[in-house]
BANU-846884 format. One record per residue: residue number from 0; residue in three letters; z, y, x of N, C-alpha, C in turn. Coordinates in Angstrom, 1 decimal. Atoms other than C-alpha are relative to their C-alpha. Last residue first. Example, Ala and Ser with C-alpha at 12.3 -4.5 7.8 and 13.67 -1.06 7.14 Angstrom:
2
[1; "Ser"; [0.0; -1.1; -0.9]; [7.1; -1.1; 13.7]; [0.8; 1.1; -0.8]]
[0; "Ala"; [0.0; -1.2; 0.9]; [7.8; -4.5; 12.3]; [0.0; 1.2; 0.9]]
***
This chain:
59
[58; "Asn"; [0.4; -1.4; -0.4]; [56.2; 186.5; 22.6]; [-1.3; 0.0; 0.5]]
[57; "Pro"; [0.5; -0.7; 1.1]; [56.5; 183.1; 20.7]; [-0.4; 1.5; 0.4]]
[56; "Asp"; [-0.8; -1.3; 0.1]; [56.9; 181.2; 24.0]; [-0.7; 0.8; -1.2]]
[55; "Thr"; [-0.9; 0.1; 1.1]; [55.4; 177.7; 23.5]; [0.8; 1.2; -0.2]]
[54; "Ser"; [0.7; 0.4; 1.2]; [52.3; 178.3; 25.6]; [0.9; -0.1; -1.2]]
[53; "Asp"; [0.7; -1.1; 0.5]; [54.3; 180.1; 28.3]; [-0.8; -0.2; -1.3]]
[52; "Leu"; [-1.0; -1.0; 0.6]; [56.8; 177.3; 28.5]; [-0.7; 1.3; -0.4]]
[51; "Tyr"; [-0.5; 0.5; 1.3]; [54.0; 174.8; 28.9]; [0.9; 1.0; -0.6]]
[50; "Asn"; [1.1; 0.0; 1.0]; [52.2; 176.8; 31.6]; [0.5; -0.5; -1.4]]
[49; "Asn"; [0.2; -1.4; 0.4]; [55.5; 177.3; 33.4]; [-1.1; 0.2; -1.0]]
[48; "Leu"; [-1.1; -0.4; 0.9]; [56.2; 173.6; 33.3]; [-0.1; 1.4; -0.4]]
[47; "Leu"; [0.1; 0.6; 1.3]; [52.8; 172.7; 34.6]; [1.1; 0.4; -0.9]]
[46; "Gln"; [1.1; -0.6; 0.7]; [53.0; 175.3; 37.4]; [-0.2; -0.6; -1.4]]
[45; "Pro"; [-0.4; -1.3; 0.6]; [56.5; 174.1; 38.3]; [-1.2; 0.7; -0.7]]
[44; "Ala"; [-0.9; 0.1; 1.2]; [55.3; 170.5; 38.5]; [0.5; 1.3; -0.5]]
[43; "Val"; [0.7; 0.4; 1.2]; [52.2; 171.2; 40.7]; [1.0; 0.0; -1.2]]
[42; "Val"; [1.1; -0.9; 0.4]; [53.8; 173.2; 43.5]; [-0.5; -0.4; -1.4]]
[41; "Gly"; [-0.2; -1.4; -0.3]; [57.2; 171.9; 44.7]; [-1.1; 0.9; -0.5]]
[40; "Ile"; [-1.2; -0.5; 0.6]; [57.3; 168.5; 43.0]; [0.1; 1.5; 0.2]]
[39; "Cys"; [-0.1; 0.3; 1.5]; [53.7; 167.4; 43.5]; [1.2; 0.7; -0.6]]
[38; "Ile"; [1.0; -0.8; 0.7]; [53.4; 169.2; 46.9]; [0.0; -0.2; -1.5]]
[37; "Leu"; [-0.3; -1.4; -0.1]; [56.6; 167.8; 48.2]; [-0.9; 0.9; -0.8]]
[36; "Met"; [-1.1; -0.2; 0.9]; [55.8; 164.3; 47.0]; [0.4; 1.4; -0.1]]
[35; "Gly"; [0.6; 0.1; 1.3]; [52.4; 164.4; 48.7]; [1.1; 0.3; -1.1]]
[34; "Ile"; [0.7; -1.2; 0.2]; [54.1; 165.6; 51.9]; [-0.6; 0.0; -1.4]]
[33; "Leu"; [-1.0; -1.1; 0.2]; [56.6; 162.8; 51.6]; [-0.7; 1.3; -0.2]]
[32; "Leu"; [-0.6; 0.2; 1.3]; [53.8; 160.2; 51.1]; [1.0; 1.1; -0.3]]
[31; "Ser"; [1.0; -0.5; 1.0]; [51.9; 161.6; 54.0]; [0.5; -0.2; -1.4]]
[30; "Asp"; [0.0; -1.5; 0.1]; [55.0; 161.3; 56.2]; [-1.0; 0.5; -1.1]]
[29; "Asp"; [1.0; -0.6; -0.7]; [55.4; 157.5; 55.6]; [-0.1; 1.5; -0.3]]
[28; "Val"; [1.2; -0.2; 0.8]; [58.7; 156.4; 54.3]; [-1.0; 0.8; 0.8]]
[27; "Asn"; [1.1; 0.2; -1.0]; [61.4; 155.1; 56.7]; [-1.3; 0.1; -0.7]]
[26; "Thr"; [0.9; 1.1; 0.1]; [64.3; 156.3; 54.5]; [-1.0; 0.0; 1.1]]
[25; "Val"; [-0.7; 1.2; 0.5]; [67.4; 158.5; 55.0]; [-0.9; -1.2; 0.0]]
[24; "Val"; [-1.2; 0.4; -0.8]; [66.2; 161.3; 57.2]; [0.5; -1.4; -0.4]]
[23; "Arg"; [0.3; 0.1; -1.4]; [62.6; 161.7; 56.0]; [1.2; -0.5; 0.8]]
[22; "Gly"; [0.8; 1.2; -0.2]; [63.4; 161.0; 52.4]; [-0.4; -0.2; 1.4]]
[21; "Gly"; [-0.8; 1.2; 0.2]; [66.2; 163.4; 52.5]; [-0.8; -1.2; 0.2]]
[20; "Tyr"; [-0.9; 0.1; -1.1]; [64.0; 166.1; 53.9]; [0.8; -1.2; -0.1]]
[19; "Ala"; [0.9; 0.3; -1.2]; [61.3; 165.5; 51.3]; [0.9; -0.2; 1.2]]
[18; "Leu"; [0.5; 1.4; 0.1]; [63.9; 165.3; 48.5]; [-0.8; -0.4; 1.2]]
[17; "Val"; [-1.2; 0.8; -0.2]; [65.7; 168.5; 49.6]; [-0.5; -1.5; 0.0]]
[16; "Leu"; [-0.3; 0.0; -1.4]; [62.3; 170.3; 50.0]; [1.2; -0.9; 0.3]]
[15; "Gly"; [1.1; 0.7; -0.8]; [61.1; 169.2; 46.6]; [0.4; 0.0; 1.4]]
[14; "Val"; [-0.1; 1.4; 0.3]; [64.4; 170.2; 44.9]; [-1.0; -0.8; 0.8]]
[13; "Thr"; [-1.2; 0.4; -0.6]; [64.3; 173.6; 46.5]; [0.2; -1.5; -0.1]]
[12; "Ala"; [0.2; 0.0; -1.5]; [60.7; 174.1; 45.6]; [1.2; -0.5; 0.7]]
[11; "Phe"; [0.8; 1.2; -0.3]; [61.4; 173.0; 42.0]; [-0.3; -0.1; 1.5]]
[10; "Leu"; [-0.7; 1.3; 0.3]; [64.3; 175.4; 41.6]; [-0.8; -1.2; 0.5]]
[9; "Leu"; [-1.1; 0.2; -1.0]; [62.5; 178.3; 43.2]; [0.8; -1.3; -0.1]]
[8; "Ile"; [0.7; 0.3; -1.3]; [59.4; 177.8; 41.1]; [1.0; -0.2; 1.1]]
[7; "Val"; [0.5; 1.4; 0.1]; [61.5; 177.6; 37.9]; [-0.6; -0.4; 1.3]]
[6; "Ala"; [-1.1; 0.9; 0.0]; [63.5; 180.7; 38.8]; [-0.5; -1.4; 0.0]]
[5; "Asn"; [-0.5; 0.1; -1.4]; [60.3; 182.6; 39.7]; [1.2; -0.9; 0.1]]
[4; "Glu"; [1.0; 0.7; -0.8]; [58.8; 181.8; 36.3]; [0.5; -0.2; 1.4]]
[3; "Arg"; [0.0; 1.4; 0.3]; [61.9; 182.7; 34.4]; [-0.9; -0.8; 0.9]]
[2; "Ser"; [0.7; 0.5; 1.2]; [62.0; 186.1; 36.0]; [0.2; -1.5; -0.1]]
[1; "Val"; [1.0; 1.1; -0.3]; [64.6; 187.1; 38.6]; [-0.6; -0.5; -1.3]]
[0; "Met"; [-0.2; 1.2; 0.8]; [66.4; 190.4; 37.9]; [-1.1; -1.0; 0.3]]
***
């Protein structure tokens, strides 16, 4: 069974990759901006969300 933390990380990583790839294909945005977006969405955001959910979890 997949834990909540792994599901959150997988979801955000998938969304980050899709947005980064879509940004590369559809727009003419600089690669450094796309890499920054991928890191923020795929790494930082799930950590912040998991920390928040862990702090509000009564268990």
